[in-house]
N, C-alpha and C positions, 0 to 999 in steps of 0.2 A: 539060657537065652538073654542076650543083651538087649537092652532097652534103648530104643532111638527117641531121644528127646527132640521133638521139632522146634526150630527156632523161629521166632515170629519174624515175618517179612519185613524188611526194612522200609520205613515210612518215608514218604518223600522228604520230610523235614531232616532225616537221618543223612541223606545224601549231600556231599560236600557242594557248597555253592560254587557258581561258575568263577568267583575270583579266587577260591581256594585251589580249584583245579588248575587255573591259569598260573597262579603262583607256584605250584608244585611244578608244572611244567618247564617254566622259566628257570626254577632252581636246578633241575635236571641238566638242563640246557647248558646253564652257567657253570655247573661243576664239569661237565664234559668239555667246555670250552678250554678251560685251563690247560689240558693236556693238548688238546687239537691246535690251540693258538699257538702253543710253544713249539710246534714242529716248523722246521724251514719250509720256505715256499716250496722248494723241490720235493720235499717229502710229502707235502699235502698233494701236490701234483700227481705225484705216483700212486697215490692211495685213491685220488679221485679219476685216475684212469681207469682203476678197476670198476668205478661206478659205471664208466662210460661203457665197459664190457658187458656189465650186467644189464644195462639198459638195452643194449642192442641183442643181446641172448634173450630176453625177455620181452621183445618188442610185440610179439603176436598177443601176448597177455595183456600188456599196457594198453595196445589197441583195442581189443576185446573190452576192456573195462571203460575205457573212453567212450566207445560206441554205445555201450550199454546205457550210460547215464546221460548222452547227449543225442545219439540218434543221427550223429554226421557220418558222411560217407567214409569208408576204411581208407582212402587216399589222403583224407583231410586229418583223420586221425593220426596217421602215420607222418605225413609230410608237416603239417602244422604244428605238431605236437612233440612226438618222439625224435623226429630227425633234427628239430630245432635244439632239443637239449643235447643229444648226442654231439651234434656241430659245436655248441658252446662249450661242452667240455673240451674237447678236443683243441679248441682255440685257447682255451685258459690253460691247458696242460703248456703249450709253447708259449704263451705271452706271460703268465702270471708272474713268475720270477722276475722277469725282465721289466715289468711294469711296476711292481710293488717293492723293488729292491730298494735300498738306501742309496743316496746320492749326495755327493758333496755339491756346494753352491758357492759362489763367489762371494766375497766379504766386503766390497767396496773399497772404501778410504780406511776401514779398519784392517789394516795390514798384518796385524799381529793376531787376527782372529781367523778362526775356521767355522764354516757353517755346514751341516749336514741335514737332510731331511729323511724321516724315517715314516714308515706306513705301518700302522697298527690296526688290529681289529678293533670293531666297537665293543663286541662282547656276545651279546644275544641278540639277534635280529628278528623282529616279527614280520611274517609275510601273510598278509590278509589279501586272499586272491578271489576272482571272479569265477562263473560257471561256463562262460563262453569258450575258453581254452583251459579246462580244468587241470591238465598235467603240464603244459608248458609256462603258462601265466605264473603258477607259483614256483616252477622249476628255475625259471631264468633269475630271479633275484637269489634263489636258494643256492644255486651254483655259484655266482658271483659272490655271495656271502661266505660260502664254505671256502672257496679258493683263498679269499682276504683273511681266513682265520677265525671267522666268527662259528658260533652255534646259531641254529635256526628253530623257530617254533612257527609252523605253517597253521593258519586258520583257513583252510578251504570253504568253498561256497558250501552252504547245507544242501544246495541243489545237487551238487556233483561231490559228494564226500570221499567216494572210494579213490577217484581219480587223484585227488591231492594226497590221500593217505598212503597211496602206494610208493609214493617219493620216499617217505621214511623207511618203508621195507626195503626198497631197493638199497638205500645207504646202509642198512644194518647189514645186509647180505654182502654189499661190497667191501665194507670198511667194519669188520667185526670187532676190531680193537678199538673202535670209537662209536659204539652204537647209539650212543644217546645225543649225538650232534645235532639230530633232526628230530623235533618232536611235533606232533600234530595234535590240534584241538578241534573236534567236531562240534558243530553247533550254528545257531544263528546269530544275529548281529550283538546280542548280549555277551557271547563268548568272545567275540572281537573286542568289545569294548573292555571286558575284564583282562584280556591279554594286554592291551595298552597300559592298564592301571597296574599290571604286574611288575612294572619296572623294567621294560625291556629296553635297550640302548639305541635301537634303532627301529624304524618302522618303514616297510615298503608295502605300499597300499596300491592295487590296481582295481579300479571300480569306477562308479559314477561319480560326478562332480558333487552331487548331493551329500552322498555318504563320504566323500573325500574331505568336506568342510567339517563334518562331524567328528572324522578322525583327526584332523589338524586341532579342532577346538579340545579334544581330549587329550592329544599330544602335548597341548601348550601347557596343561597342568604341571608337567614335569619337565617342559622344554626338551622334550624327546624329539630328535630330528627326524624328518621323515623324508621320503621320495616317493612321488605320486605319478602314475599314470591313469588319466581318468578319460573323460569322453571325448567325442570328435563328431565333426561334421565334415568329413573329409572330402576333398574337391578333385575332380580331374577337369583339366584344362585341354581342350581338343583344338589344336592350332588349324588354320587353314591349309596348311601344307602337309597335314597328318596322313598317313596311311590308314585311310578309313576303315578298311577291313580289320586291320589289325587292331586298331584304335577300338572298333566296337566290340570286338572278341574280348580284349583286354580289360575294357570298362564293365564289361558284363560279369566277366569272372571277379574283377575286384568289388562289384557291387553284390553278387550273389554267393561268393564262396563263404562255406559256414553259415548258410541261409541269412546272409548279410549281419550275423551277429559278431562282427569283427570291429574292434576300436578303429582300425585303419580301413574298414569298408569304403568304396566310394560311394558316398551319400548324396552327392550330386554331381552331374557333368556340365560343364560351361561350355557351350557350343557357338560359334560365330555365325551370324544370320546366313552368310554365304553357303555354307555347308550343312545347316542344321537340318534340312528336310533330308538329304542323303544319309547323314549319320544316324538320324532317327530310323530311317528304313533299315539300315545295316544293324541297328541295335535290336531292332524288333526281330528281325529274321533270326539273330542269335538267341532271343531270349524265348522264342516259339520251339526251340529244339531243346529246351532244358527239361528234365525228367525230374519228379518228384516221386517220394515213397507211395507206392500203391500197396502192393501185396509182398508178404514176407519174404526176404530173399532176393527181391527183384533189384537191378541195378538203378540208381538214381544219381542226381547230380547235386540237387538243393535238398538239404534233409529238413528236419522238422524244427520248430522252434523248442530251444532246450528248456526255457523258462516260460510255461504257458501263459502266465499273465501279460507277457510282452505283446500278445496278440492284442491286446486291447489298446497298448500305445501305437501299434502299427494301424490298427483300426481307425483311431482318433486322427493319426497324421493324414492317412490316405482320404478320410473324409473331408478334412480341412481343405486339402489340394482340391478335391473336387467340388466343393462349395465355392471356392475361388476361382473357378474357370478352368483348372486344368483336365486334361483328357486321360482316362485311363486306357491305355492302348493294349496290354497285355495284363492279365490276372487281375488284381485289387480287391480279392476276398480269400478266405480260407479255401483251401483245396479239398479238405477233408473233414467231415464234421466228427470223424472218428478220433482225430488227434489234433494236435497244434501244428499242422502243415499249412504254412501260408504259401498261396502260389507266387511265383515270381511275378513281379509287377514292374511294369514300365509306364512312366507317367511322363506326357509331353506338355509343352506349353506351361511348365512350371514357372513361378516368379518368385523373386528372392524374399518377399514378405511372408510366403507360406511356411508352415512349420517344419515341412521336410527340408527347408533350405536353412533354418535357424537353430534347430535341436537335433537330437539324435533319434533317427527312427530306428536303429539296430534291428532291422530285418530286411526280408529280400525285396526291397523297394528301390528303384533307380528313377530319379527325375532328371529330366533334360531341361536346362535352362538357355534360352536365347539370349546372346549378348551381341554387342555391335562387332568388337574386336578385342585384341590382345589385352589392350590398356583397361577395357572394360571387364574382362575376365579377371584381371590380377586384382582390381579394385573390389570386385564382389568377393572374390576368394579370401581376400584379407579383411573383410568387413565384419565378419562373425567373431563369436565369444571364443571359437576353438582354434587349436593350431596343432594339430598332431601330424597328420600325413596328407600328402598330395601326389598327383602325378600329372606330368606334362607330356602331349603326344604331338611329336613335330618330327621331320624328317631332317631338320636343321639342328645338329647337336649343339652348336654355339646359342641358338635361339632357346633350347631347351634349358641350357644352363643358365642365361641371363634371366629367365622367367623364374627358375627355380631359386635364384638369388634374391628375388623380389618378394617371394612368399613367405608370409608370417606362419611358419611350419616347422616343427622339429625334424621332419623327415620329408623328403622329396624324390621321387622316381620318376625317370625320363624313359617313356616307351614302355613302360611295364608299371604293375601295381602291386604292392603287398609283398613282393619279393625281396625288398630290402630287409625285411624281417629274418630272411632266410641268410642274410650276410652277417656271420655273428661278430666279426671285426667293426661293424658300424653301431654306433650308439643308437639306442631306442628310446624315445621320449618326446614331449612336445611342449609348447609354449601356450601362454594365456590360460585358459580354463581346461586345456588338455593335460595340464600338470608341470612338474619341474622335477630336475634331476634327471640322472640316465641310468639305463640298465643296457646291459650287453656291451660290446666293445670294451676298449680299455677303460672307459669311463664308468662301466660296469664294475670293475675291479676297484677303482677308486672311490666309488659311491659308497662302498661298504668298508672303506678305511679311513682311519683317523691320522692326519699327518702330524707328527710330532717335529718340531724344529728344535735342533740341538747346537748351540754356539760352544765353541771351545777356544781357550786363549793359548796360543802357540809359544809366546814367550811370556812369562808370568813376572812383571816387575813388583817391586813394594808397593807401589801405587801406581794406578792408571792416569793417564795425562789429563783425563777429564773427571776426575774425582774432587771432592772436596779437599780443602777451601779452594773456592773460584778466584782466580788471579787474572789480572790484565793479559799476561802472556799468552792464557790459555785460550782466550777469545783470539787473540792474534793470530795463535797458531792455527786454530781451527778455520779462520778466515782465509788463510793461505792455502791450506788444504782443500777447502771447498772451491776456491777460484781454480786451482790447479787441477782437481779432478773433474769438475763438472762444469768449468767456464768454456765459452766458444772462443776459439782462436781463429783469427785472420778472417772474422765476419761470417763464417759458416755455422 
């Protein structure tokens, strides 16, 4: 009879530190990236096409994981998450080779020189993502980075770890000959900090401005470049000529979708005084139709709060509005003590100085702000510290485009809301404290590529015209060339 010797359980001090785990993940990704980055753009596109196939084949499973962690309606888990990623992959299959191919450029007066631009991968990209869209938010930069030839290390939110980790599993199934190009590190903020310290080559961060500042400070230690999508206080401008029925339905959906936990949510609607009461009545009618979760399996429109502490933020914001004279017409409190379900809330007579018009509520709350006219609405829309998304509601297309051009926002939608996120060829990102850099669109490929400039000499002489030693004749020659190439003739 053999004797089994029990090994002592590992003590917490025996476990690897967050820094050690992060460095190991980055090392695995860096090793995998060498072969992945050496592939041609078309070879990578072919392999990532298989990823699209796996995503679609396993979409029901992905939706179930997302719903289990977030409690959102099935249509939102599918449409806002899985469909977005499948559509982005298909778009990049068609466009990546064209966008990232090398191309020649003009050489100006240097007629014996040639110039060419090359787009090369950074290497290892860190993706630090939030809990509100736990599959699509890490998925968008991951897809762009992979098409550009990078490997990726994802740090999903500790609130929704499975939805982020499933991306790694999908890649391993779809691309078995490159199984390590996507790594996942689970854990809280200390793990994200360790990932930044581990020597990644670029960081894609999606989250709050507060955490974004900390990420930037940590990235500055090694001058690691970053792309950031941060908070917002997105605005809807409802013009006097708007189709009020459509605008009310659209603004309510834009404010309540994903229980308002969308960086692109309509967090305030600016409405001219002349139509304010009619629009408020139409919005109230829409809001009163909304269903929240009650019993298991029942249909609902507005789901629960994914991160329960967010309820305190919403409560403070609503209380501030009430204390400053706003009226709560619909909702205004939790709808169930059994879970973090906040009743869809409509607030009228909101004013610009209230917290819900200056910060990010990130919940199912819609304030209506009375304005004098279009100019007043544009002024208020641009006065805040954020600038991510906006919507304009008008029957006049030219008017809508004119207003859109004047708004300080990275994205604007006319007569709809949020759906620009579903157009994969449009770039996604904001201005001011809503972040910088772009994901999705062609810009999302270029964001994860380093541009290398290569100049060649077509005709190599023993000495170039402008090498040492300098002589008066060189100056005269350069002077004549400059006047001939760049001077204005005939007063033009």
